[in-house]
N, C-alpha and C positions, 0 to 999 in steps of 0.2 A: 517765526516759528508759533504754533498754537500751541497751547497748553493741552494735554489729553487728561481727559475725566475718565478714569478709571472705577469703575462699581468696585463697592465694597465687598468684600466676601465675608461672609459669615464664616467664622473658625469652627463650627463645629458641624452645621448644616451639611455641608458637602465634602467634609473630610471624618476619617477617620484615626484614632488614635496607635500607634505603633509604639510599644514600649521601648524607651531607648536600652533596656536590657538585652533586648534580642541580639544585638550586635557583640555582646560579650560571652555568650554562650557557644560560640566557635560553629555557628550552623553553616551549613554549605547555602550557596546564593539563591539554588532552586528551593531550599526548604524554607527561605526567607521569604520567596516570593509566592510559594504557597500559602505560608502563614499571613502573610499581609492580606491573598485574596481572602481567606477565610474571615480575617478579622473585618474585611469590607462588608461582606454578606452576612455577619452574624447578626442577630436579633439581641439588640444590645440588653434585653430585658432577661433571655431566658440562656445568653451566651450559648446559642446554638447556631447550627445553620444545616440546608439540607442540599446537599449539592452531589452530583457524580463525577467520577474523576474524567470525564471526557469536558463535562461544564468547566472544571479547573483548568482542565488541559486547554483548551479553547479561548479561555481569558488569559493565560499567561503564557502562552506559546510553547505548549510542550507536550509530547505524546503520552497517551494514558498509563503505560508503564514506568516512565519518568514521574508523573505526578504520583501514583501509588509508592514510590519509592521514596520519594519527599516527605510522602504520608504516613509512612513506616518512622521516618527518622524523627518527625514531630512527634508522633506517638511514643518512641524510645526516649526523647528528650522530655515527657511528660508536658508538652503541650497543649497536647490536644489529645480526645479520647474517641473514638468513632462506634459507632452503633449501626448493624445493618437494620434495613426496613425492608417491608415486604408491600406488595402493591396486588390489590386483587382487580382481575379482569372483568369486562364485561361480564363474560362466559362463566364467572364464578374461580377461575383459576387463580392461585398464588403464584407471582412472580418477586425476585428479588427487586427492590426499590434501590435509591438513592440512600447514601450514607449519612447519616446525621452526626455532624461533627459538634464535639462540645470543647470550647474554650477555656481551657484550663487558668487558672490562676497561675501569671508568670513565675510567682516567687515559689512555688513548686519546684520549677525548672530551675532555679537558681540554686536554690538548698541542694537538687540533686548534684547539680554541676559542680557545685562546692564540695562535696561529698566524693563525686570522682575522683577529682583535683586531688583532694586529701587522700585519699586512697593511692592514689599513683605515686604522691610523694612519699607515702609511707613503704611501698614497695620499693620504689629507686633507694630509700635510706638502707632498706634491709639485705637489698641485692649488694650495695655498696659495703657494708659491715661483714656479707659474707664472703666479699672479693678479699677483701682486709684479712680475714679468719685465713683463706686460703693461701694468700701472699704470704703469712706469717708461717704457715706451715710448710709449705714450699722452701720458705728461707731455713727454717730449721732442720728440715730432711736434708737441704744442700750442704747445712755445716756438719750433718751427721756423717754425711757421705766423704767429705771432706776428710775430717778426723778418721774414720775408717780406712782411708787410702794413704794417710801420712806414715 
């Protein structure tokens, strides 16, 4: 058996970093795929990229409307921000261009996620307290009803 000589890979050159925290945010698989593609295409100095929904869809294997849905999910989670651009044709008419995507710091999204979790926990606690008060009131009214009929 002959020894294989594999070429060494540059850890930065042909790769892009995907934050570990992305899996803690409970994103859908499609949103993670779109986010990964945006990170792959971003300019590392400006944290932006200029893409159309069609380009993203062709690259990740989704239709345009599905990509639009996942982009909206990423915007809602404060992972990205989009900005519309315009293109001027040769005859001087302006048309819609691609979207400019700004990749936002992941910490913003993590903070927002934890705030939502705390809000949901507070709401669950309030609901539990209300249920306990309602149960106590029903027991009290039930005891009064029994006393009146005795």
